[in-house]
N, C-alpha and C positions, 0 to 999 in steps of 0.2 A: 400468575402462571409460570411456566418453566423459563420464560424469557425475562421475567421480573420487569415487565414494561407494560405500557398501555398505549392505545392509539386514540387520536382525536380525529373525528370525521367532520369536515366542513359542510355546512348546509348550503353554501353558495360558492361560485367560482371566485378566486382571488388572483391578483396580478403578481408576478414575480417580485419579491422584495416588499410586498404589501404586508403591513403588520397584522397579525392575527391575535386576537385577545379572547380571554375566557370570560364568561358571565358568571360571577360568583353569587349565585342565588336567585337571580331574576328579580322581578318587580316586588315580589313578596319579601325579599330579603332573607338574611340568615343571622345567626348569632356569632360572636367571636369564637365560641367553642365549636360551632359547626365548621367554621373556617379552619380551625386547627385540626379537627378530626377528618375533614374531607380533603383539604388542600395542603395541610402540613405547616401552616403559618397562622399567626394571629395579627389582625389588622392594627395599624398604629393608632387608629381612632375607634371608638365603640361602633360596632355594627348596628344596623337599623333595628334589629330585633333584640338587642341586648337589654335586659331588664333586671330589676331587683325582684326576687321572689319573696312573697309574704305568705306565711302560713296562717290562714284566716284573714278576713278582710278587716278585722279589728283585733286588738291585743287584749290580754287579760288585764293589763293596766288600764286600757280604755274602759273595759266593762266595770272595773272597780270604781271608776270615776263617773259612771253613768248616773244621771239624776233621775229622781222619781221614787214614788212609794213602791211597796211590794207588788201591787196590782199592775202598775205601769211597767215595772221592770220585767214582770212575767210576760206582759204583752210584747215588749221589745224582744225578749228572749225567743218567744215563739215565732215572731216575724223574721228574726235573723236566721233562725234554724230553717224555717220554711223556704227562705230565699237562698239557702245554702251559702251563707256568708261566713260560716264558722269553720274552724279547723276540723279535719286535716285538709280541706280544700285549699288550694294555693291560688294566689292572685299575683299579677305582674304589673309593675309600673316602671316606665323607662323614659328615655329622652324623646322617643318618637311615637310611642304608643303606651296605652295604659288600660287597665281594667277599671271601668267606672264603678264597679261594685264596691271598691275600697272606699270611695267618697260617699256613696249612698249608705253603706253600712255605718260609717262614722257619723253621718248626719242623724241617723236613727238613734245610735247609741247616745249621743249628746243632746238629743231632743228633750226639752223641758216641758212640763205639763202646761204651762202658760203658753208656750209656743205651739203646742198641739192644738190648743183651743183658739188662740188668736191668729196665728200665722197659717195654720193648716186647716182651720174650720173643723177640727176634730177628725180630719182624714189622715190616717197613718200612711197612706200611699204617697203623700206629698214628699216624704223623704226618699221613698223607694223609686220615685219617678224622675230621678236625676234633677230635681229642682231644689234650689237653695231655700232654706227655711227662714233664717234670720242672719243678720250680720254677726251676732254673737255666736250662733251655731257654726256658721261658715268659718269663722276665725278659729274656733276650737278644733274643727276638723283639720285645718291646715297645721295648727300647732301640734296636734296629735300625730299626724302623718310625718311631720318634720322630726319629731322626737323618735318615732319608730324607725325611720330610715337611718338615722344616725346610730341607733342601737344595733340594727341588723347589719349594717355595713362597717361600723366603727369609723364612720366618715370623719376624716380630719385631713386638712390639706397637707399636714406634715407626713401623713401616711403615703399620699400620692408622691410627694417629693422624695421621700425615702426610697420608695419602690423604683422611681425613675433613676435615682442614683445607683441603686443596686443593679438595675437592668444595664446601665451604662458600664458598670464595672464588670458584669458577667460577660458582656460582649467584647471587652477589651483584652481578655486573656487569649493566649495562643490556642487553647483547646476550649472552644465555646461550649458550654452546657446548654444545648438547645431546649431541653425540657425545662430547665430553670428559667430561661428567658421567656418561654411560652407561658409558664405559670405566672411569672411576674407581669407580663403584658395582659393576661386575662384579668388579674387582680386590679391592675391599673385601669383597664377599661370599665370594670365594674364600679370602681370608685368614681370615675369620670361621669358615669351615668347617674350615680347617686348625687354627685355634686350638681349636675344640671337640674335634676328635679328639686333639690334643696334650694338652688338659686331661684327657681320659679316660685316655690313656696314663699321664699323671702320677699320676692317682688309683690306677691299677693298680700302678704301681711303688711308690707309697707304701704300698699295702696289702701288698705282698710283704715289707715290712720286718718285719711281725708275723705274716703268714699264709703258709703254704707250698703249700696245695692250692687254687690259684686258676686259673680259666680266663679267659684274656684276652678271649675272646668275650663273657663276661658284662659286660665294661666297655665294649664297643663296640656300635654300632648292631645291632639284631637282624636276622639274615638268615634264620633258621629258628626262629621263635618256639616256645619250650617244647621244643626238641629239642637235646640235648647228648649227646655220646658220652663216657662216663666211663672 
């Protein structure tokens, strides 16, 4: 408006000198980008809703590696399409929340004929019902997701360290470029989210060296607390 200002109305009485704080997003949370656009700053740590966006629940590389004869691949293709797991639909995975469709789609993509028969009793819905199929399949899903996240984000600890150094340098000058600082902080937070998910995947892969009946969902952010299909 003409005064170039805004007012904040309190919902309850406060005492003189009592600190008044703002709630940045409420219980549902916000993203780092939301914080920048709404409040003018980027948090020093990833926000609750910061995620990595994937176009399609599986990649073309995954599909090229999918096992099965022509009939099986056609069945997979139809199931993936009917479940809307294909691009251009986007899916999100982050430190505190994830879209389970990414795991379900990859389980289906990497399903082998013998697993369909012996592990799923011929039931295609086994993969789509958030249930692990086999130790082999679950490990391939984790490896695939790990590879894709690295490709999408260019994840490398050196990238994070370089950006942190660049951010420190950008803030050290007399005339700080706030847009540059915000852009660097956004990129750092995205890299930190990717690193957290990659660390979880690495923990799962390490655990599969000694255990065979593991559910990848138990190593990733909870999407349906206390609910698992066995």
